C-alpha positions as CSV (number, residue, x, y, z in Angstrom):
1,M,97.4,45.9,94.6
2,N,98.4,42.3,94.8
3,G,96.3,39.0,93.8
4,H,95.5,38.3,97.4
5,D,93.1,41.1,98.8
6,H,90.3,38.8,98.9
7,G,87.7,41.2,97.5
8,M,89.1,44.3,99.2
9,S,89.9,47.5,97.4
10,G,93.5,48.6,98.1
11,G,95.0,51.8,97.4
12,M,98.4,53.7,98.0
13,D,98.4,56.3,100.6
14,G,100.0,59.7,100.1
15,G,103.7,58.6,100.6
16,G,103.2,55.2,98.9
17,S,105.1,53.3,101.6
18,H,102.3,51.0,102.6
19,Q,99.0,50.0,101.5
20,K,95.6,51.4,103.1
21,M,92.9,48.9,103.1
22,M,89.5,50.3,102.2
23,L,86.4,48.8,103.5
24,T,84.8,48.2,99.8
25,H,83.8,44.5,99.1
26,M,82.7,43.2,95.9
27,T,81.0,40.1,97.2
28,F,78.6,39.6,100.0
29,F,80.1,39.4,103.5
30,W,79.2,39.4,107.0
31,G,80.9,41.7,109.5
32,K,80.6,45.0,111.2
33,N,83.6,46.5,109.6
34,S,81.9,48.2,106.6
35,E,81.2,51.6,104.9
36,I,77.5,52.1,104.3
37,L,76.2,55.3,102.6
38,F,79.0,57.6,103.9
39,S,82.9,57.6,103.7
40,G,84.0,56.0,107.0
41,W,80.6,55.3,108.5
42,P,80.2,53.0,110.4
43,G,83.7,52.0,110.0
44,T,84.7,49.7,112.6
45,R,82.6,50.7,115.6
46,G,80.0,48.2,116.6
47,G,77.4,50.6,117.8
48,M,77.4,52.5,114.8
49,Y,77.0,49.5,112.9
50,A,74.0,48.7,114.6
51,L,72.8,52.3,114.1
52,A,73.4,51.8,110.3
53,L,71.4,48.6,110.3
54,V,68.4,50.4,112.3
55,F,68.7,53.3,109.9
56,V,68.4,51.0,106.8
57,F,65.6,49.1,108.5
58,V,63.5,52.2,109.0
59,L,64.1,53.2,105.5
60,G,62.6,50.1,104.3
61,I,59.6,50.6,106.4
62,I,59.2,54.2,105.0
63,V,59.5,53.5,101.5
64,E,56.6,50.8,102.2
65,W,54.5,53.2,104.1
66,L,54.8,55.8,101.3
67,S,54.0,53.1,98.6
68,H,50.7,52.2,100.6
69,S,49.7,55.6,102.2
70,K,46.5,57.6,101.3
71,L,47.6,61.0,102.4
72,I,45.5,63.1,99.8
73,K,41.9,63.8,101.0
74,P,39.0,63.4,98.7
75,G,38.0,66.6,97.0
76,T,41.5,68.1,97.0
77,S,42.0,70.1,93.8
78,N,43.9,68.3,91.0
79,V,46.9,70.8,91.2
80,A,47.4,70.6,94.7
81,A,46.9,66.9,94.8
82,G,49.3,66.6,91.9
83,L,52.1,68.6,93.7
84,V,51.8,66.4,96.8
85,Q,51.8,63.2,94.6
86,T,55.0,64.4,92.8
87,F,56.6,65.5,96.3
88,L,55.7,61.8,97.7
89,H,57.1,60.2,94.6
90,G,60.1,61.9,94.8
91,L,60.7,61.3,98.4
92,R,59.7,57.6,98.0
93,V,62.2,57.2,95.1
94,G,65.1,59.2,96.8
95,L,64.5,56.7,100.0
96,A,64.4,53.7,97.9
97,Y,67.8,54.7,96.3
98,L,69.3,55.3,99.7
99,V,68.3,51.5,100.6
100,M,69.8,50.5,97.0
101,L,73.1,52.5,97.9
102,A,73.3,51.0,101.3
103,L,72.9,47.3,99.9
104,M,75.7,48.2,97.6
105,S,78.2,47.7,100.5
106,F,77.7,44.0,100.0
107,N,77.1,43.6,103.8
108,V,74.7,40.6,104.8
109,G,73.6,42.7,107.8
110,V,72.5,45.6,105.7
111,F,70.8,43.3,103.1
112,L,68.8,41.5,106.1
113,A,68.0,45.0,107.7
114,A,66.7,46.2,104.2
115,L,64.7,42.9,103.7
116,A,63.3,42.9,107.1
117,G,62.2,46.7,106.9
118,H,60.5,46.4,103.6
119,T,58.9,43.0,104.8
120,L,57.6,44.5,108.1
121,G,56.4,47.8,106.3
122,F,54.3,45.7,103.7
123,L,52.8,43.6,106.4
124,V,51.7,46.7,108.3
125,F,51.0,48.9,105.7
126,G,50.4,47.0,102.4
127,S,48.8,43.5,103.4
128,R,45.3,42.9,104.7
129,V,46.4,41.8,108.2
130,F,45.7,45.0,109.9
131,K,42.9,46.5,107.6
132,D,39.2,46.2,108.8
133,T,37.5,46.9,105.5
134,K,37.5,44.8,102.3
135,E,39.1,46.3,99.5
136,V,36.7,47.1,96.6
137,P,37.9,45.9,93.3
138,Y,39.5,48.6,91.1
139,Q,39.6,51.1,94.1
140,K,42.8,53.0,94.3
141,S,44.5,51.8,97.5
142,S,47.2,54.5,97.7
143,D,48.2,57.9,96.3
144,L,51.4,56.8,94.4
145,P,51.4,54.0,91.7
146,P,53.4,50.8,92.5
147,M,57.1,50.9,92.2
148,S,58.2,49.0,89.0
149,C,61.6,48.5,87.2
């Protein structure tokens, strides 16, 4: 590797005759040539990059939906409710980690897609904009506890 790779990781190919440039950045960048979540995806294809952005956007919406949903019916046994809560928690954490891993591509488009997905998801599922009833103080508003670091 030379000192002029501008944040890109370089590696030698099998024969060692020339450098193969990887699509890994260590700083934020704007561009469709990236690797997001999987090796070689989306690569240099614009359509696949757009699909990756939609995928990250939808993941953000789903994480917010899971964070603010009430899927367990009142009167459900504690064991059944606990198992459903555990499954939903695992699903939410797994999807949130996928969003985090996508953000580690350092692609500004991916960052904006994740931010927009979480924002729209909160607007629709977490805010009071689309709710008809007033929330009663100290009433549990979702099945899962809030995500915290």
